Structures are given as structure tokens and as C-alpha cells.
N, C-alpha and C positions, 0 to 999 in steps of 0.2 A: 504493500500500500504506500503511495507517494503522498507528498504534502498536499496536492490538489484534492485527493480523495479524503484526506484527513480534514482539510478545510471544509469540504462538503458536509461531513458529519457534524463538525462544530457549527456550521451554518444552520443546520437543522435545529440544533439546540438553541441557538440564538433566536430563531424565528418562533420557537415554541414559548420561550420565556419572555421575550420582549426586547425592545431596543436598548434598555438600560444595561443589558449584559454584553452587548456587542463590542464595545471598546476593549473589554478584557480579552475577548477571544481574538480580536484583531491584533492586540499587543502580543499575544502568544504567537500568532502566525508570523508576524513581522520578525520576532526574535528567532523563530525556528528557521525561517526560509532565507533570511538575509545574511546571517553570519554563521549559521551552523553550530552555534553554541548549544549543543543538545542538553546539557545540564541546566542551563538557564531556561531553555524552553520547557523542560520537564517541570521545573519549579513553577513556571508561569501557568502551566496547565493545571497543576495540582492546586494552585491558588484559585484558579478559575473554578475548580470543583468546590472548593470551600465557599467561594462567593455565591455559587449556585445554591448551595445548601442554605445559606443565610437569606438569599433572596426569596427562595421558596418558603422558608419559615415565616418571613415577614408577610407574605401573601396569605398564608393559611396556617397560623400557629397551632390551631387545634388539631388539624389533620394534615401535617406538612408534607406528606408524601402522596396521599391519595389525590389522583388527578394530575400528578406531575411525573408519573412513571416514565413517560417518553423522554422527558428531559434527562433523567438520571441514566436511562439506558443509553442515550446519546453520549453522555459524558463517559460512561464506562467503556463504550465502544471506542471513543476517541483515545482514552488512556491506553487501552489495549493496542490500538493501531500505532500509537506513538512509540510504544515499546519496540514494535517491529521496525519502525523508521529509525529509532535511536540505534538499535543494534546494527542495522544495515549501513547507516552513515558511518559509524565508528569503524566497522569492519572494512569498508571501502577505503577509508582514509588511513587505515593502519595505525589508529591511535586509540587511547583510552582517556577517560576523564579523571583528573585528580579529584578525589573525594573531599579534599579540604577547600581548594579555591575554585574548582570547576574548570580549570584550564585544561586544554588538550595537550597530551604529551605522547611520545612514541609508545606503542603497545608494549614494547619490551622494557620500558624504563622502570626503575625501582624507586627513584626520587623525583619530585617535581621541581623543575628548574625555576618555577615562578615563586613558590612559597617555601620550598625546601623541605616539605614534609614527605615522609615515607609513603610510597604508593606500592601496594602489593603487585609483584610481577606475576600476573595470572596468565597461564599458557593455555592455548586452545586444545592442547593434547591431553589436558588433565580433565578427567570426568568428575572429579571432586566427590568420589564415593567414600562414605564414612560408615563404620560399623557402630551401631548402638546396641543396647541390651535387647532390643526388640526386633532388630533387623537392620539391613543396610539402607542408607539414604544417599541420594545424589543431589548435589547443589548446583546452582547456576551462577554465572558471573553477572554482577551488576555494579557498574560505576566503581570499579576498583576493589570490590570485595566479593566474597562468595556467600550467597544467600541460600538457606535451607528453610523453605516455607511450608507450613502445614504439617509439621511432625506431630503425630498423636502422642500425648504424654499420659493419657488416661482413656479408659473405655468410654463410649458415649453414655452420658448420664440419663438414660431413658428407662421407661418402665419402672421396675422395682428399684432401679438405681437413682431415679429422680428423688431429689431431696436427701440423698445419702452421700457419705464421703466418697470421693473418687477411688476407683480401683485401677489396677494395671491394664494397659491396652493389650490387645492380642498381638502376638508377633506376626511377622510376615516372611514369606520366602522371596528370594530374589532381591532386586534393588528397587526401592521406592523413590521415584523421581519427585523431588520436593521443590517444584518451581511455581506453585500456586498457593496463595493463602487459604487456610482452612476457613470454614464458615464462621461468621461472627455470632456472638451470643444473642439469644432472643431478647427483645426489648419491645415495649409498646410503641405504636407509631407516634404517640404524642409524648415520648420521653423528652427530657430536656435536650436542647441542641437541635431538636426538630428533624433530624435526618435518620431514617432507618438505613443502616449501612455505614460504611466508613471509607477511608482512603483506599482500602483494599478492593472496594467494589464487589465484595463477595456477599452472598445472601445470608440471612439469618437461619440458623438451624440449632436445634437442641443438641445435636452432635457437634459440639463446638470446642472441645478441649484439645486444642492444638497450640503449638508454640513455634516460634521462628528463631533461627540462629543466623546471625550475620558475622562473618569472621574475615579478617584480612587474608588468612590462609589456613586450611585445616591440616596443619603440618605437625601437630602434637606439641608445639611450643606453648608454654604455660603463660598465657597473657591474662591480664585482669579481665574480669567478666562484669558487665553491667546488665542487671536484670531489671527491666523497666515494667512497672505496673501502671496501666492506663487509668485515668480518672473518668468521671462521668456520674458522680453522685450515686454510685452503685446501681445505676439504672441504664446507662448508655456508655458510649465509647467503644473502642475495639482495639485489638492487638496490633494493628498496623499504624496506629496514631501515636502522636507525642514522642516520636523517636526519629532520629536521623541516622540511619545505618551508615551512610557514607562518612558523616562527620565523626561518628563513634569509632568506626574501624580505622579511620585515619590516625587515631590515637594509638594504634596497635593494641586494640582492645576488642573483645568479643561482646556483641550485644545480643541479648535474648529478650523477646517479648512473648507474652502468653495471654490466652483468654481465661476468663473465670466466669462462672455463672452469675448473672445479674438479677436484680429485682427480686420478685418473690421466689424465683427458682434458686436463687443463691443465698437469701437471707431471711426467709420466713420461718419462725419458730413453730413447728407443727406437731410436736410430740403429744400435745393434748388431743390431737385428732387421729394421728397415725400410730401412736404408741411409742414406747421407750426406744425402739430400734431407730427412731427418727429424731432422737434427742439432739443430734448435731445438725439438724436441718438449717438452723439459723446461721450456721457457719459454713455452709456448702461452698460458697464462693471463696472464702479464706482457705479452706482445705484444698480447693483446686490449685491455688497459688503455691501452697506448701508442696503439693504433689509435683507441680512443675519445677520447684526448687530442688526436690529430690531427684528428678530427672536430670537437672543440670549437674548436681553433685556427682551422679553416677556416669554421666556421658560427655560432659563438656570438654574434657581433656582431649578427646579424639578430634574436636573441632578447633583445637588450638587455644583452649582456655584453661585457666587454673581453678579447680574446684575449691581451693583454699583461699582464693581472693575474689569473692563474689560480693559486689555492692548491689543492694536492692534499692531501687529508686522509685518514687511515686509522687504524683502531684494531685492535690485535692483528695478524691476518694482513694486514689493510689497511695497517697501519703497516710491516710487513715488506715489503709490495709497494712502498710509498713509498720505502723504503730502497734497494730494487733499482733503482727509477727514478732515484734520485740517482746511482747508480753506472753506469748504462747510457748509452752514447753515443747510443743510438737515441731516448732521451727528451729530448735536448738541445733547449732553446728552447721546450718545450711547457708550462712552468709557471714561475712566478716565486717561489713560496714553498711550503712544506710544513708540515703539522701531523701529528705522529706520536705516538700514544699506545700504549705497550706493544708495541714492536716495533722491531728494528734490523737492521743488515746481517749479523748472525751467522746469520740464517736462509738466506742464499744458500749453496747447497751446492756443494762441489767436485764435479767430474764423476765422480770415482771413487765418492763416496758416492751420487750420483744413480744411477749404473749399478748399484751393489750393491742399492739399493732396487728398481730395475727387475728385477733378477735374482730377488728374492723374489717379485715379482708373476709373473714368467715361470714360475717353478717351480710355483707354485700353479695357474696357468692352463694348464700343459703347453704353453708357447709355445716354438717353435723358429724359426729363420730360414726354414725351409721352409714352415711354416704361418702365418707372421706376418701376411701381407697378408689372408688369410682371417679369422684370429682377431682381428686388430686393426682392420682397415678395414671389414670386412663384418658383424661381429657387432653385435647391438643394444647400445646404450650400457648398458642395464640389465645385460647379461651382464658387461661390463667392471667395472661398479660392484659387482656381486656378489663378484667376486674381489678387489676393492680392500681388503676387510677384512683380508686377510693382512698388510697393511702396518701395521695398527694393533692387532695383538694384543699387549696389554700396554702399559705407559706409552710414549707417543710424542707428541712435539709438533712436530717439524720433519722428518718423513720426506718431506713434500712441500713444494714451494716453488721459487723460481727457482734456476737452475743456471749456474755459470760454464762455458758451453758452447763458448767459443772464438769465438763470433760476436757475442753481444750485450753483451759486456763487454771492455774493454781491459785484461785481466789476470785473475788467478785468486784474488786476495785483496782483499776489499772495502776494508779500511783502507788498504792500499797504493795502491789506485786513488784513494782520496780524498787521501791525503798527497802523491801524485805529480802532482796537478793534472789528472787525467783524469776527475774527477767533474763533477756539475752543481752549481755553487756558487750556491745561492739562499738566501733567508731561511728559517730553520728554527725552528719551535717544536716541541719534543719532550720526552718524558719517560716516566716509568714510575710504577707504584704500588708502594708500599713492600712490600706483602704479596701480590704477584701470585698466588702459588700457593694462597692461602687460599680463593679462589673457584673454583679449577680442580680441586680434589680430587674433586668429584663426577664429573667427566669423566675424569680421569686419577688414579684412586685408588692410593695407595701405603700400605702398612702399616708399612714400616720403611725405613731408609736403604739396605738391600740392594736395594730395588726401583728404585734410581736408575739401574741399568745401562742400561735401554732409553732413558733420556733423553739420555745423553751419548756412547754408543758408545765409541770408542777413548779419549775423554777421561775415561772413568769412573774409572780408577785414580787419576788425580790428584785428581779431585773428591772421591773417597772419602778421600783423604789429608788434605784440608783441612777435613774435617767438624769436627775438634776445635777449629778456630778459632772456631766458633760455640758459645760457652759458654752454651747455652740449655737449660733443663731440659725434657725431653720430646722424643721422636723426631719427633713431628709438627711441633712448633714449629721444630725444627732443619731439617726438610725444607722448611718454608715459607721459612725464611731463605735456605737455599742455592739452592733452585730459583728463588726470586724474584730473587736477585742474579745467578746465573750464566746464567739464561735471559733475563732482562729488564733488570735494573739495569746490570750491568757492560757488556753489549753496547751499550747506549744511551750510557753514559759514554764508552766507547772510541770510538764513532763521533763524538761531539762533540769528543773530544781530537784525533782524526785531522783533522777539518775545521779545528780551531784551528791545528794544526801546518802545514796547507797554507797558511794565512795568505792566503786569497784575498779577504778583506774582506767576506764574506757574514755578516750579522748572525745570531746564534744565541741562542735562549733555552731554557734547560734547566730542567725542573721535576722534583720528586718529590712524588707525591700521598700525604699521610700521614693523611688523615681516617680514623678507626677504625670507621666504619660500624656503630654499635650494638654495639661490642665484637667484631665479626667480622673486623677487620683492614681494611687498605686494599687490597682485592683487585682482580683483573682486571676490566676494563671500567668501573671506578668513575669515573675522572676525566672521560673524554670523555662517558660516559653521563650523569653529573650535569650537566656543562656544557651539554649539548644537550637535556636533559630526556628523553632516550631511555633510560628506566630499566627497560624491560621485561625485559632480559636479566639484571637483577641480583636481589638479594633483594627480593621484592615489598613488603617493609616499609620499604624504604630511605628513602622520603620522610617517614616518621614518626619516624625516629631523631633524637635530640637533635643539633642542629648542622646538620641537613640544609639548612635555608633559608639559613644563613650561608655554607656551603661552595658551595651552588648559585649564590648571588649572585656570589661571587668568581670561580668557574671560568667561569660563563657570561659574565661581563664580560670576562675576559681572552680567552676563545675568540672572542667576537664582535668585540672590538677587533682581534684578529689577522686575522680574515677581512676586515675593512674596510680596515685600515691596515698589515697585516703588522708589527704591533708590539703585544705583549700588555700594555703598561703602561697601567694604569687606576687611578683613585682608590681603588678597593676593595682594592688590594694595595700593599705597599711598593714602592719604586722597584726595577725589575727590570733589572739590568745585563746587557749582552750577555756571552755566554760567551767566555772567552779562556783560553789555556794557562797563564797565570800565576795569576790569581785563582780560576779554575774555579768561578765563582759560579752558584748555582742557586736557584730559588724553591722553598721547601718549603711546599706548599699544605695548609692546614688551616683550621679555624675562626679560629685566630690564625696567619696565615702569616708567614714570615720568609725572609730571604735569608741564605745561608751557603755555605761551600765544600762541594762534593759529595765523597763518599768516593772514595778511590783504588781502582782496580780491581786485579785479580790479574794481575801481569805474566807469570805462567807458564802461563796458560790459553790454549788455542787461540782465535783470533778467530772461528772457526766452531763453534757450540755442539755440533752433532751431527756426528761424523766416523765413518764406517764404514771 
């Protein structure tokens, strides 16, 4: 397929969506056809995909996919066609693309003459076949790395396995070609973000427990491993988002991304209805991630990674998942460091709250103990997702997530588990953005402080009583201040304080991200998004705001340094001391960054943000 054919498919998408989307497509085609910079063109097309999702969501936020199937089919066809064009152009020119700077260099080159970074010398005569415990897998070359997409790490969680901990996948004979992403996790069509599907363009399926490995070379060399957990409020997101394989492998690091069960399939506490054997149902999604980490521990060395140097990273729900891993004895020994952006242990729910949430679902679904097996284990997943919406009527951020179920945690309070020596004491880089709620208002709109009730449950009366502490003019600004602190800032600081009190010697680095993003505040997703270059989920103009280049340079440098060395100290930032209970030092990230003492938290607020 040539560029003219590709242009025709994109033209179809433009005509279906409207004139407002045309300039983005034209920009992509100009980039692709005029100078042949295929990596720039690919990024432009992926940005177009993101813009499409946003445009469709704005047109129909309640049912953002229904009626727009043709547009998304056109995008996915264009993405597929572009991969063919990309491969043909590179092969014909005898070049490959540097994964760091995007410049074209000779195919046999090992270093980029433009940026000086190492570029894996991938040969066409290598079929990149690797042996795992379950069978052989074959990878494919992509932009200077080898990708293994859609490797099963657990059996499909269907039938009797629905709502149960994951089990080993079946082995296979011969070589499994891993050149295509596995299906993404089921989610309702009106989940936050508005788009069913993700950058992978793959369909939803309950058979979703697959992971992806991106490596500079599957040569057995023990490189650092970054295991990235996607965000999405435990409702949406997918394993192909929020990661940059080319950027990560350019660090001489192996990247792993994985799916986990979302929504009611991953986090609904159902033992009251299905019996004791389903007591872990509220942690199905977390157990999927633990299963994937076990797979990494047992297999990653064959892909060129070091099982003893695994950093688990997550943003938003991904960070909350990381915090649960820090507190669960089942994750012990599976990672040596974590990176957490905008999420902490306050999202782990007590069993009473989890059961109350399950009761809401049961009432809407007319669920009883007598019909539970039929309605929960035999119904199509789409039916369950249709009824999930009752859990998110009105403001809600933590109705779903891990649960203190009496099996997966040695206690019922995260901070006490940490302080008492029962947690996983690894190197920690973590923090939050100063104005988290500023970029969440579109998904969780509130008009006044009275709308806070759904956010905090039984904690609400106290939260309302402290509003006067924030002497800020305007209801919305006060809402941003209080939701940002009580949902993100204070829980993160409390978690760091608990680890410091445990005094187990694990190094910790705390930050607060303060860059004001074009006057819109330091909102949710900003720090890790800017650090990794995955800015599609933010303001589409973010890269054009004053100071973006400077803040990107600083955050990317500290992010990459931590991945490689588990230490964020870099020349681009002031000296960054480890966090301790006496000095409570944090890095305040901005165009001009500085180190200072982090604010003290509210001693009277529950360590679990939402309590029912």
C-alpha cells in the first residue's frame, strides 16, 4: 500500500468526522510524503488517533463509540497500512530509525551519529525466537528494538475462572509468532476516556491476559526491566498505552506491559454471593499483575532482562496498583524498585466498603445468592459491564480497586502494614501533581463543594469541615485544592512517612510536580506523561506551552536515571536527598526546580480516602 492509498483511507475518516479533523490528517500526510521521516509520521498518526478519540467523546460523551464505528475502523486500517509503508520505506533505503531522536541511520549501525545513543544492531537473518516456560515465541523488529506482543501469561479468565485468581496458561508446540497485541480488557462503552479500545487497535475480549516485551536484543544480557502498569481508574486503559518502547529500549532496558482485569471483572467483592472460593474476587485485577510479574521473574532473562532488577511503574490507577503490590505479601521478591505517579495506598478498600459497592451492583442487577452463578459466571461480560455504570453515577474515583480481603494482605490498614514491617521495602520514586483535580473535572464534574459527598463517603463531614482552611477565592479553585490534596497529595505523603517510620533502609525519593501547564495548573497525568513523552492523554497543546522543553528535559532525565540506576539524581536537577522522617525532603519539579520540606498532612483524616 502506497501513500496515495493511505491518504484515501485517512480521507474517508476525515469526511466521516468533519472538517475540524482535516488539518491533523493533512499535517500527517505532509510529514510522511515530503521528507520520509517515518518516525515523525508515525507519531503524527498516533496523535491523530488520540485526537479522534477526544473529538468523538466530545460529540457523544454518553455513548462515545456507538455511531462512530466507521471512523475508528478507518483509523485502525490507516495505522495498519502505515506499518506496511514504514517497513517498506526503511527496507528500500537500507536504514533504521534511532529510537531516541528519530533520525535515520544505516541499518547496520550500532550508535546514532546524531544523538550518540546506542541503537541495537538488528539483523534480518535473526528470527528472534525465544524459549519461555510455556513454549517458544518469535518477535518482530520495530524502530530499533524487538517486540514480542500478545504473550499469554495466564489462562483466559472465563467460566469458572471468572472472578478467580489467574492460573497458568496452557503450553504450546512449535513457535508462537508474537507480532500482534492481544485483546484489551473488557470495559463499558461509557468508561472514562470515552474510547473502547486503545492505541493497539485491538478488540475487547474477556480472554485478555497477555503481556508485551520490548527489548533492545534478546541476547541473554541482564538489562534493567521496566514493568509498566497502565492507568484508567481501574475501568479503562490498555496494555499498549502510556509507554514508549523505542524510548525505553534506547536506554538499554527491557520494557514489559501487561493487561489486568478491569471494572467489576477485576475488583468486585463477590464472596457473599458466590461463596468462600471467590473471596479474592475483589483483587482479581491485582492478582493478574502479580501473575504477570511472576512470568517476568521466570522468563525475562531469555529476552535480555535481569529478573533481579525489575522496576514496577504506574500512573494514576497504575500507581495505586503499585501501592497495593508494596503492601501484599504475594508480590514479595518480584521487583526491586517502584515508580509511582499520582496514586497511593489510600485506594485499597476495607472489605466493608468493597461489599457495600458490590451491594449497589447487586441491587441494580437483581442479583441474589440463588441466581448468582447464572448471572455472574454465565452471563456475557458485556451484560456485567452494562450494569457497572450504577457504581459511577455521580462523582466517584475509588469505588473500584484492591481490597483488604483477609488473604492477600497481612492486615487491614495499609500504613500499619508498612510501619509494622510487613510490606515490601524496595527503592521508591513517587509523587503527585500539585493540581491533580484541575484535569479531572471533565470526567468527574462538580459545580460546588456540596458535590464532594460521593468522593469521600463517611469521610465527607470532616472534609467539609476543613474547607475553610483553604482561603482561596472561588469554589472551583477550592475544590481543586482539596480534592488534589486529600485524594492524591496527602495519601502519597502519608505513605512515604509510614515507610520512613518503618526504618527498613529502603531509599525513597518524593516529588511534587508544580509546572503550571499554560496556566491550567499542574494536573493529573502531567509528570509521568511529560517525562515519557506520552502526552496524548493531556491537553493537546501541552508541548507548545512556555517551559515545556525545560520541564520535559528535567523529568525525562530523572525518570530515565531511575529506570537504569534506581536513583533519580541527575545534573539537570538539584541534589535530591532520600526521604526521611526528620527532614521530609522532596523535589519540587518545575522549570526552576528546588528541594524543600513537603507539607504536613491532616492527622485527623482516614488513611483510606473513600469509606462507605
